[in-house]
PyMOL Python script that loads the backbone (N, CA, C, O; Angstrom):
from pymol import cmd

cmd.read_pdbstr("""\
ATOM      1  N   LYS A   1      15.306  -4.194  18.064  1.00  0.00           N
ATOM      2  CA  LYS A   1      14.985  -2.699  18.661  1.00  0.00           C
ATOM      3  C   LYS A   1      13.521  -2.440  17.924  1.00  0.00           C
ATOM      4  O   LYS A   1      12.562  -2.113  18.623  1.00  0.00           O
ATOM      5  N   ILE A   2      13.406  -2.570  16.732  1.00  0.00           N
ATOM      6  CA  ILE A   2      12.432  -2.252  16.131  1.00  0.00           C
ATOM      7  C   ILE A   2      11.263  -3.159  16.515  1.00  0.00           C
ATOM      8  O   ILE A   2      10.127  -2.686  16.548  1.00  0.00           O
ATOM      9  N   LYS A   3      11.475  -4.352  16.786  1.00  0.00           N
ATOM     10  CA  LYS A   3      10.467  -5.316  17.231  1.00  0.00           C
ATOM     11  C   LYS A   3       9.642  -4.982  18.665  1.00  0.00           C
ATOM     12  O   LYS A   3       8.439  -5.040  18.921  1.00  0.00           O
ATOM     13  N   SER A   4      11.045  -4.529  19.661  1.00  0.00           N
ATOM     14  CA  SER A   4      10.525  -3.953  20.888  1.00  0.00           C
ATOM     15  C   SER A   4       9.450  -2.654  20.865  1.00  0.00           C
ATOM     16  O   SER A   4       8.556  -2.488  21.694  1.00  0.00           O
ATOM     17  N   LEU A   5       9.736  -1.803  19.758  1.00  0.00           N
ATOM     18  CA  LEU A   5       9.097  -0.614  19.833  1.00  0.00           C
ATOM     19  C   LEU A   5       7.711  -0.648  18.886  1.00  0.00           C
ATOM     20  O   LEU A   5       6.774   0.127  19.079  1.00  0.00           O
ATOM     21  N   THR A   6       7.727  -1.504  18.002  1.00  0.00           N
ATOM     22  CA  THR A   6       6.506  -1.719  17.019  1.00  0.00           C
ATOM     23  C   THR A   6       5.739  -2.930  17.032  1.00  0.00           C
ATOM     24  O   THR A   6       4.761  -3.066  16.297  1.00  0.00           O
ATOM     25  N   ASP A   7       6.182  -3.940  17.939  1.00  0.00           N
ATOM     26  CA  ASP A   7       5.683  -5.204  17.977  1.00  0.00           C
ATOM     27  C   ASP A   7       5.592  -5.782  16.648  1.00  0.00           C
ATOM     28  O   ASP A   7       4.728  -6.623  16.398  1.00  0.00           O
ATOM     29  N   LYS A   8       6.541  -5.332  15.662  1.00  0.00           N
ATOM     30  CA  LYS A   8       6.466  -6.036  14.268  1.00  0.00           C
ATOM     31  C   LYS A   8       8.006  -6.477  14.100  1.00  0.00           C
ATOM     32  O   LYS A   8       8.927  -6.018  14.776  1.00  0.00           O
ATOM     33  N   SER A   9       8.128  -7.424  13.104  1.00  0.00           N
ATOM     34  CA  SER A   9       9.565  -7.892  12.612  1.00  0.00           C
ATOM     35  C   SER A   9      10.044  -6.695  11.662  1.00  0.00           C
ATOM     36  O   SER A   9       9.351  -5.748  11.289  1.00  0.00           O
ATOM     37  N   ILE A  10      11.202  -6.915  11.398  1.00  0.00           N
ATOM     38  CA  ILE A  10      11.673  -5.610  10.544  1.00  0.00           C
ATOM     39  C   ILE A  10      11.139  -5.875   8.919  1.00  0.00           C
ATOM     40  O   ILE A  10      10.977  -4.944   8.130  1.00  0.00           O
ATOM     41  N   ILE A  11      10.942  -7.063   8.638  1.00  0.00           N
ATOM     42  CA  ILE A  11      10.192  -7.323   7.450  1.00  0.00           C
ATOM     43  C   ILE A  11       8.683  -6.896   7.419  1.00  0.00           C
ATOM     44  O   ILE A  11       8.186  -6.575   6.339  1.00  0.00           O
ATOM     45  N   GLU A  12       7.899  -6.883   8.632  1.00  0.00           N
ATOM     46  CA  GLU A  12       6.715  -6.603   8.589  1.00  0.00           C
ATOM     47  C   GLU A  12       6.666  -4.862   8.632  1.00  0.00           C
ATOM     48  O   GLU A  12       5.856  -4.121   8.075  1.00  0.00           O
ATOM     49  N   PHE A  13       7.648  -4.563   9.362  1.00  0.00           N
ATOM     50  CA  PHE A  13       7.645  -3.079   9.391  1.00  0.00           C
ATOM     51  C   PHE A  13       7.908  -2.347   8.236  1.00  0.00           C
ATOM     52  O   PHE A  13       7.292  -1.301   8.030  1.00  0.00           O
ATOM     53  N   VAL A  14       8.905  -2.844   7.310  1.00  0.00           N
ATOM     54  CA  VAL A  14       9.284  -2.320   6.064  1.00  0.00           C
ATOM     55  C   VAL A  14       8.197  -2.473   5.088  1.00  0.00           C
ATOM     56  O   VAL A  14       7.958  -1.612   4.242  1.00  0.00           O
ATOM     57  N   LEU A  15       7.504  -3.625   5.212  1.00  0.00           N
ATOM     58  CA  LEU A  15       6.313  -3.888   4.233  1.00  0.00           C
ATOM     59  C   LEU A  15       5.073  -2.916   4.551  1.00  0.00           C
ATOM     60  O   LEU A  15       4.397  -2.330   3.706  1.00  0.00           O
ATOM     61  N   ASN A  16       4.909  -2.865   6.018  1.00  0.00           N
ATOM     62  CA  ASN A  16       3.899  -1.764   6.191  1.00  0.00           C
ATOM     63  C   ASN A  16       4.247  -0.344   5.701  1.00  0.00           C
ATOM     64  O   ASN A  16       3.400   0.393   5.195  1.00  0.00           O
ATOM     65  N   TYR A  17       5.362  -0.045   5.853  1.00  0.00           N
ATOM     66  CA  TYR A  17       5.763   1.438   5.333  1.00  0.00           C
ATOM     67  C   TYR A  17       5.596   1.693   3.928  1.00  0.00           C
ATOM     68  O   TYR A  17       5.252   2.748   3.397  1.00  0.00           O
ATOM     69  N   LYS A  18       5.928   0.427   3.312  1.00  0.00           N
ATOM     70  CA  LYS A  18       5.808   0.205   1.566  1.00  0.00           C
ATOM     71  C   LYS A  18       4.416   0.492   1.271  1.00  0.00           C
ATOM     72  O   LYS A  18       4.058   1.303   0.418  1.00  0.00           O
ATOM     73  N   LEU A  19       3.628  -0.209   2.014  1.00  0.00           N
ATOM     74  CA  LEU A  19       1.979  -0.301   1.673  1.00  0.00           C
ATOM     75  C   LEU A  19       1.498   0.976   2.069  1.00  0.00           C
ATOM     76  O   LEU A  19       0.622   1.401   1.316  1.00  0.00           O
ATOM     77  N   ARG A  20       1.829   1.798   3.117  1.00  0.00           N
ATOM     78  CA  ARG A  20       1.360   3.004   3.198  1.00  0.00           C
ATOM     79  C   ARG A  20       1.654   4.148   2.312  1.00  0.00           C
ATOM     80  O   ARG A  20       0.876   5.032   1.952  1.00  0.00           O
ATOM     81  N   ARG A  21       3.028   3.975   1.990  1.00  0.00           N
ATOM     82  CA  ARG A  21       3.740   4.838   0.923  1.00  0.00           C
ATOM     83  C   ARG A  21       2.670   4.655  -0.432  1.00  0.00           C
ATOM     84  O   ARG A  21       2.356   5.665  -1.061  1.00  0.00           O
ATOM     85  N   ALA A  22       2.195   3.448  -0.790  1.00  0.00           N
ATOM     86  CA  ALA A  22       1.945   3.069  -1.963  1.00  0.00           C
ATOM     87  C   ALA A  22       0.095   3.447  -1.963  1.00  0.00           C
ATOM     88  O   ALA A  22      -0.515   3.805  -2.970  1.00  0.00           O
ATOM     89  N   ALA A  23      -0.407   3.293  -0.852  1.00  0.00           N
ATOM     90  CA  ALA A  23      -1.795   3.996  -0.757  1.00  0.00           C
ATOM     91  C   ALA A  23      -1.716   5.561  -0.867  1.00  0.00           C
ATOM     92  O   ALA A  23      -2.570   6.148  -1.531  1.00  0.00           O
ATOM     93  N   LYS A  24      -0.854   6.154  -0.323  1.00  0.00           N
ATOM     94  CA  LYS A  24      -0.661   7.494  -0.607  1.00  0.00           C
ATOM     95  C   LYS A  24      -0.509   7.784  -2.008  1.00  0.00           C
ATOM     96  O   LYS A  24      -1.231   8.585  -2.602  1.00  0.00           O
ATOM     97  N   MET A  25       0.494   7.089  -2.573  1.00  0.00           N
ATOM     98  CA  MET A  25       0.737   7.359  -4.118  1.00  0.00           C
ATOM     99  C   MET A  25      -0.520   6.989  -4.832  1.00  0.00           C
ATOM    100  O   MET A  25      -0.732   7.632  -5.860  1.00  0.00           O
ATOM    101  N   LEU A  26      -1.286   6.196  -4.538  1.00  0.00           N
ATOM    102  CA  LEU A  26      -2.329   5.732  -5.417  1.00  0.00           C
ATOM    103  C   LEU A  26      -3.506   6.909  -5.416  1.00  0.00           C
ATOM    104  O   LEU A  26      -4.217   7.164  -6.388  1.00  0.00           O
ATOM    105  N   VAL A  27      -3.561   7.527  -4.214  1.00  0.00           N
ATOM    106  CA  VAL A  27      -4.721   8.723  -4.056  1.00  0.00           C
ATOM    107  C   VAL A  27      -4.293  10.000  -4.485  1.00  0.00           C
ATOM    108  O   VAL A  27      -5.027  10.772  -5.102  1.00  0.00           O
ATOM    109  N   GLU A  28      -2.931  10.280  -4.121  1.00  0.00           N
ATOM    110  CA  GLU A  28      -2.526  11.490  -4.105  1.00  0.00           C
ATOM    111  C   GLU A  28      -1.708  11.724  -5.579  1.00  0.00           C
ATOM    112  O   GLU A  28      -1.796  12.866  -6.029  1.00  0.00           O
ATOM    113  N   GLN A  29      -1.173  11.057  -6.115  1.00  0.00           N
ATOM    114  CA  GLN A  29      -0.331  11.137  -7.197  1.00  0.00           C
ATOM    115  C   GLN A  29      -1.089  10.404  -8.454  1.00  0.00           C
ATOM    116  O   GLN A  29      -0.754  10.665  -9.610  1.00  0.00           O
ATOM    117  N   ARG A  30      -2.018   9.571  -8.183  1.00  0.00           N
ATOM    118  CA  ARG A  30      -2.867   8.900  -9.211  1.00  0.00           C
ATOM    119  C   ARG A  30      -1.998   8.220 -10.139  1.00  0.00           C
ATOM    120  O   ARG A  30      -2.051   8.445 -11.348  1.00  0.00           O
ATOM    121  N   LEU A  31      -1.183   7.381  -9.608  1.00  0.00           N
ATOM    122  CA  LEU A  31      -0.323   6.611 -10.457  1.00  0.00           C
ATOM    123  C   LEU A  31      -0.969   5.409 -10.805  1.00  0.00           C
ATOM    124  O   LEU A  31      -2.054   5.276 -10.238  1.00  0.00           O
ATOM    125  N   SER A  32      -0.654   4.519 -11.536  1.00  0.00           N
ATOM    126  CA  SER A  32      -1.310   3.251 -11.982  1.00  0.00           C
ATOM    127  C   SER A  32      -0.657   2.294 -10.942  1.00  0.00           C
ATOM    128  O   SER A  32       0.470   2.531 -10.509  1.00  0.00           O
ATOM    129  N   ILE A  33      -1.391   1.188 -10.539  1.00  0.00           N
ATOM    130  CA  ILE A  33      -1.051   0.366  -9.662  1.00  0.00           C
ATOM    131  C   ILE A  33       0.362  -0.261 -10.020  1.00  0.00           C
ATOM    132  O   ILE A  33       1.187  -0.407  -9.119  1.00  0.00           O
ATOM    133  N   THR A  34       0.620  -0.593 -11.183  1.00  0.00           N
ATOM    134  CA  THR A  34       2.065  -1.180 -11.801  1.00  0.00           C
ATOM    135  C   THR A  34       2.945  -0.067 -11.444  1.00  0.00           C
ATOM    136  O   THR A  34       4.031  -0.368 -10.949  1.00  0.00           O
ATOM    137  N   GLU A  35       2.639   1.263 -11.625  1.00  0.00           N
ATOM    138  CA  GLU A  35       3.986   2.354 -11.391  1.00  0.00           C
ATOM    139  C   GLU A  35       4.231   2.274  -9.961  1.00  0.00           C
ATOM    140  O   GLU A  35       5.378   2.196  -9.523  1.00  0.00           O
ATOM    141  N   VAL A  36       3.066   2.292  -9.114  1.00  0.00           N
ATOM    142  CA  VAL A  36       3.211   2.160  -7.518  1.00  0.00           C
ATOM    143  C   VAL A  36       3.937   1.108  -7.273  1.00  0.00           C
ATOM    144  O   VAL A  36       4.880   1.276  -6.500  1.00  0.00           O
ATOM    145  N   ILE A  37       3.739  -0.105  -7.785  1.00  0.00           N
ATOM    146  CA  ILE A  37       4.394  -1.134  -7.395  1.00  0.00           C
ATOM    147  C   ILE A  37       5.920  -1.077  -7.572  1.00  0.00           C
ATOM    148  O   ILE A  37       6.751  -1.439  -6.739  1.00  0.00           O
ATOM    149  N   ASP A  38       6.111  -0.664  -8.555  1.00  0.00           N
ATOM    150  CA  ASP A  38       7.613  -0.386  -9.031  1.00  0.00           C
ATOM    151  C   ASP A  38       8.300   0.660  -8.123  1.00  0.00           C
ATOM    152  O   ASP A  38       9.425   0.486  -7.654  1.00  0.00           O
ATOM    153  N   ASN A  39       7.529   1.779  -7.907  1.00  0.00           N
ATOM    154  CA  ASN A  39       7.980   2.958  -7.057  1.00  0.00           C
ATOM    155  C   ASN A  39       8.294   2.356  -5.644  1.00  0.00           C
ATOM    156  O   ASN A  39       9.319   2.739  -5.079  1.00  0.00           O
ATOM    157  N   VAL A  40       7.539   1.507  -5.083  1.00  0.00           N
ATOM    158  CA  VAL A  40       7.871   1.023  -3.611  1.00  0.00           C
ATOM    159  C   VAL A  40       8.653  -0.143  -3.491  1.00  0.00           C
ATOM    160  O   VAL A  40       8.997  -0.533  -2.375  1.00  0.00           O
ATOM    161  N   GLY A  41       9.019  -0.835  -4.677  1.00  0.00           N
ATOM    162  CA  GLY A  41      10.104  -1.880  -4.504  1.00  0.00           C
ATOM    163  C   GLY A  41       9.381  -3.119  -4.331  1.00  0.00           C
ATOM    164  O   GLY A  41      10.080  -4.003  -3.835  1.00  0.00           O
ATOM    165  N   ILE A  42       8.117  -3.468  -4.606  1.00  0.00           N
ATOM    166  CA  ILE A  42       7.523  -4.746  -4.581  1.00  0.00           C
ATOM    167  C   ILE A  42       7.654  -5.356  -5.874  1.00  0.00           C
ATOM    168  O   ILE A  42       7.235  -4.762  -6.868  1.00  0.00           O
ATOM    169  N   GLU A  43       8.134  -6.359  -5.947  1.00  0.00           N
ATOM    170  CA  GLU A  43       8.178  -7.195  -7.414  1.00  0.00           C
ATOM    171  C   GLU A  43       7.228  -7.816  -7.869  1.00  0.00           C
ATOM    172  O   GLU A  43       7.182  -7.875  -9.098  1.00  0.00           O
ATOM    173  N   SER A  44       6.122  -8.505  -7.076  1.00  0.00           N
ATOM    174  CA  SER A  44       5.048  -9.087  -7.695  1.00  0.00           C
ATOM    175  C   SER A  44       3.873  -8.557  -7.310  1.00  0.00           C
ATOM    176  O   SER A  44       3.600  -8.321  -6.133  1.00  0.00           O
ATOM    177  N   GLN A  45       2.966  -8.300  -8.472  1.00  0.00           N
ATOM    178  CA  GLN A  45       1.692  -7.826  -8.369  1.00  0.00           C
ATOM    179  C   GLN A  45       0.760  -8.555  -7.511  1.00  0.00           C
ATOM    180  O   GLN A  45       0.116  -8.004  -6.618  1.00  0.00           O
ATOM    181  N   SER A  46       0.699  -9.718  -7.774  1.00  0.00           N
ATOM    182  CA  SER A  46      -0.087 -10.419  -6.802  1.00  0.00           C
ATOM    183  C   SER A  46       0.325 -10.417  -5.484  1.00  0.00           C
ATOM    184  O   SER A  46      -0.604 -10.493  -4.680  1.00  0.00           O
ATOM    185  N   TYR A  47       1.467 -10.351  -5.010  1.00  0.00           N
ATOM    186  CA  TYR A  47       1.983 -10.451  -3.398  1.00  0.00           C
ATOM    187  C   TYR A  47       1.481  -8.916  -3.041  1.00  0.00           C
ATOM    188  O   TYR A  47       0.962  -8.709  -1.943  1.00  0.00           O
ATOM    189  N   PHE A  48       1.632  -7.953  -3.903  1.00  0.00           N
ATOM    190  CA  PHE A  48       1.237  -6.449  -3.405  1.00  0.00           C
ATOM    191  C   PHE A  48      -0.132  -6.531  -3.308  1.00  0.00           C
ATOM    192  O   PHE A  48      -0.570  -5.931  -2.327  1.00  0.00           O
ATOM    193  N   THR A  49      -1.056  -7.139  -4.080  1.00  0.00           N
ATOM    194  CA  THR A  49      -2.495  -7.074  -3.813  1.00  0.00           C
ATOM    195  C   THR A  49      -2.797  -7.989  -2.743  1.00  0.00           C
ATOM    196  O   THR A  49      -3.822  -7.722  -2.116  1.00  0.00           O
ATOM    197  N   LYS A  50      -2.293  -8.776  -2.467  1.00  0.00           N
ATOM    198  CA  LYS A  50      -2.603  -9.809  -1.171  1.00  0.00           C
ATOM    199  C   LYS A  50      -2.310  -9.077   0.009  1.00  0.00           C
ATOM    200  O   LYS A  50      -3.083  -9.035   0.966  1.00  0.00           O
ATOM    201  N   ALA A  51      -1.033  -8.405  -0.044  1.00  0.00           N
ATOM    202  CA  ALA A  51      -0.523  -7.793   1.285  1.00  0.00           C
ATOM    203  C   ALA A  51      -1.271  -6.520   1.477  1.00  0.00           C
ATOM    204  O   ALA A  51      -1.628  -6.176   2.604  1.00  0.00           O
ATOM    205  N   PHE A  52      -1.552  -5.716   0.280  1.00  0.00           N
ATOM    206  CA  PHE A  52      -2.416  -4.639   0.466  1.00  0.00           C
ATOM    207  C   PHE A  52      -3.923  -4.758   1.022  1.00  0.00           C
ATOM    208  O   PHE A  52      -4.457  -3.848   1.655  1.00  0.00           O
ATOM    209  N   LYS A  53      -4.535  -5.952   0.724  1.00  0.00           N
ATOM    210  CA  LYS A  53      -5.906  -6.391   1.107  1.00  0.00           C
ATOM    211  C   LYS A  53      -5.683  -6.714   2.624  1.00  0.00           C
ATOM    212  O   LYS A  53      -6.473  -6.267   3.455  1.00  0.00           O
ATOM    213  N   LYS A  54      -4.757  -7.383   2.943  1.00  0.00           N
ATOM    214  CA  LYS A  54      -4.522  -7.571   4.291  1.00  0.00           C
ATOM    215  C   LYS A  54      -4.202  -6.320   5.206  1.00  0.00           C
ATOM    216  O   LYS A  54      -4.490  -6.335   6.402  1.00  0.00           O
ATOM    217  N   GLU A  55      -3.724  -5.466   4.725  1.00  0.00           N
ATOM    218  CA  GLU A  55      -3.261  -4.266   5.658  1.00  0.00           C
ATOM    219  C   GLU A  55      -4.565  -3.127   5.612  1.00  0.00           C
ATOM    220  O   GLU A  55      -4.752  -2.328   6.529  1.00  0.00           O
ATOM    221  N   PHE A  56      -5.344  -3.194   4.500  1.00  0.00           N
ATOM    222  CA  PHE A  56      -6.330  -2.142   4.331  1.00  0.00           C
ATOM    223  C   PHE A  56      -7.726  -2.681   4.135  1.00  0.00           C
ATOM    224  O   PHE A  56      -8.660  -1.881   4.084  1.00  0.00           O
ATOM    225  N   GLY A  57      -7.936  -3.963   4.023  1.00  0.00           N
ATOM    226  CA  GLY A  57      -9.160  -4.436   4.059  1.00  0.00           C
ATOM    227  C   GLY A  57      -9.899  -4.512   2.529  1.00  0.00           C
ATOM    228  O   GLY A  57     -10.994  -5.066   2.432  1.00  0.00           O
ATOM    229  N   VAL A  58      -9.396  -4.068   1.635  1.00  0.00           N
ATOM    230  CA  VAL A  58      -9.649  -3.635   0.205  1.00  0.00           C
ATOM    231  C   VAL A  58      -8.558  -3.774  -0.631  1.00  0.00           C
ATOM    232  O   VAL A  58      -7.386  -3.556  -0.324  1.00  0.00           O
ATOM    233  N   THR A  59      -9.106  -4.251  -2.003  1.00  0.00           N
ATOM    234  CA  THR A  59      -7.954  -4.268  -3.019  1.00  0.00           C
ATOM    235  C   THR A  59      -7.484  -3.072  -3.490  1.00  0.00           C
ATOM    236  O   THR A  59      -8.203  -2.100  -3.261  1.00  0.00           O
ATOM    237  N   PRO A  60      -6.296  -2.860  -4.187  1.00  0.00           N
ATOM    238  CA  PRO A  60      -5.754  -1.473  -4.503  1.00  0.00           C
ATOM    239  C   PRO A  60      -6.727  -0.931  -5.301  1.00  0.00           C
ATOM    240  O   PRO A  60      -7.096   0.181  -4.926  1.00  0.00           O
ATOM    241  N   THR A  61      -7.317  -1.412  -6.389  1.00  0.00           N
ATOM    242  CA  THR A  61      -8.628  -0.957  -7.325  1.00  0.00           C
ATOM    243  C   THR A  61      -9.422  -0.683  -6.348  1.00  0.00           C
ATOM    244  O   THR A  61      -9.741   0.498  -6.486  1.00  0.00           O
ATOM    245  N   GLN A  62     -10.006  -1.200  -5.276  1.00  0.00           N
ATOM    246  CA  GLN A  62     -11.232  -0.897  -4.608  1.00  0.00           C
ATOM    247  C   GLN A  62     -10.871   0.442  -3.638  1.00  0.00           C
ATOM    248  O   GLN A  62     -11.712   1.328  -3.489  1.00  0.00           O
ATOM    249  N   PHE A  63      -9.660   0.500  -3.049  1.00  0.00           N
ATOM    250  CA  PHE A  63      -9.086   1.652  -2.388  1.00  0.00           C
ATOM    251  C   PHE A  63      -9.112   2.725  -3.347  1.00  0.00           C
ATOM    252  O   PHE A  63      -9.551   3.775  -2.879  1.00  0.00           O
ATOM    253  N   ILE A  64      -8.770   2.760  -4.543  1.00  0.00           N
ATOM    254  CA  ILE A  64      -8.614   3.775  -5.339  1.00  0.00           C
ATOM    255  C   ILE A  64     -10.128   4.313  -5.577  1.00  0.00           C
ATOM    256  O   ILE A  64     -10.330   5.525  -5.517  1.00  0.00           O
ATOM    257  N   GLN A  65     -11.028   3.551  -5.805  1.00  0.00           N
ATOM    258  CA  GLN A  65     -12.231   3.841  -6.136  1.00  0.00           C
ATOM    259  C   GLN A  65     -12.867   4.589  -4.866  1.00  0.00           C
ATOM    260  O   GLN A  65     -13.345   5.719  -4.956  1.00  0.00           O
ATOM    261  N   ASP A  66     -12.821   3.757  -3.525  1.00  0.00           N
ATOM    262  CA  ASP A  66     -13.486   4.432  -2.416  1.00  0.00           C
ATOM    263  C   ASP A  66     -12.823   5.684  -2.392  1.00  0.00           C
ATOM    264  O   ASP A  66     -13.632   6.523  -1.995  1.00  0.00           O
ATOM    265  N   ASN A  67     -11.532   6.283  -2.677  1.00  0.00           N
ATOM    266  CA  ASN A  67     -11.046   7.566  -2.250  1.00  0.00           C
ATOM    267  C   ASN A  67     -11.383   8.282  -3.281  1.00  0.00           C
ATOM    268  O   ASN A  67     -11.406   9.468  -2.952  1.00  0.00           O
ATOM    269  N   LYS A  68     -11.670   8.117  -4.436  1.00  0.00           N
ATOM    270  CA  LYS A  68     -12.182   8.959  -5.585  1.00  0.00           C
ATOM    271  C   LYS A  68     -13.488   9.384  -4.970  1.00  0.00           C
ATOM    272  O   LYS A  68     -13.677  10.599  -4.920  1.00  0.00           O
ATOM    273  N   ARG A  69     -14.340   8.655  -4.534  1.00  0.00           N
ATOM    274  CA  ARG A  69     -15.669   9.099  -4.091  1.00  0.00           C
ATOM    275  C   ARG A  69     -15.711   9.909  -2.975  1.00  0.00           C
ATOM    276  O   ARG A  69     -16.669  10.661  -2.794  1.00  0.00           O
ATOM    277  N   ASN A  70     -14.651   9.836  -2.094  1.00  0.00           N
ATOM    278  CA  ASN A  70     -14.688  10.564  -0.894  1.00  0.00           C
ATOM    279  C   ASN A  70     -13.993  11.911  -1.134  1.00  0.00           C
ATOM    280  O   ASN A  70     -13.956  12.729  -0.215  1.00  0.00           O
ATOM    281  N   LYS A  71     -13.441  12.181  -2.327  1.00  0.00           N
ATOM    282  CA  LYS A  71     -12.647  13.144  -2.300  1.00  0.00           C
ATOM    283  C   LYS A  71     -13.612  14.351  -3.443  1.00  0.00           C
ATOM    284  O   LYS A  71     -14.232  14.036  -4.459  1.00  0.00           O
ATOM    285  N   PRO A  72     -13.484  15.472  -2.961  1.00  0.00           N
ATOM    286  CA  PRO A  72     -14.372  16.490  -4.105  1.00  0.00           C
ATOM    287  C   PRO A  72     -13.664  16.640  -5.122  1.00  0.00           C
ATOM    288  O   PRO A  72     -12.446  16.641  -4.942  1.00  0.00           O
ATOM    289  N   VAL A  73     -14.137  16.795  -6.367  1.00  0.00           N
ATOM    290  CA  VAL A  73     -13.211  17.046  -7.727  1.00  0.00           C
ATOM    291  C   VAL A  73     -13.073  18.479  -7.940  1.00  0.00           C
ATOM    292  O   VAL A  73     -12.422  18.902  -8.896  1.00  0.00           O
TER     293      VAL A  73
END
""", "prot")
cmd.dss("prot")
cmd.show_as("cartoon", "prot")
cmd.util.cbc("prot")
cmd.orient("prot")
């Protein structure tokens, strides 16, 4: 059913959800990358970084830096 609605497998769908949740945490809660990885339930930092870059086009570190610049302090 998920495949027909989203054109993604359940694994891709769940990973996409986890990565979007991680991105939100990195910006809004200002948690460290390690804390975010633990919170979203991904066990490998290298896998997280690779999947994050594939999804958003930048590494988690670059994503944080880009979003700090775009938000008024």
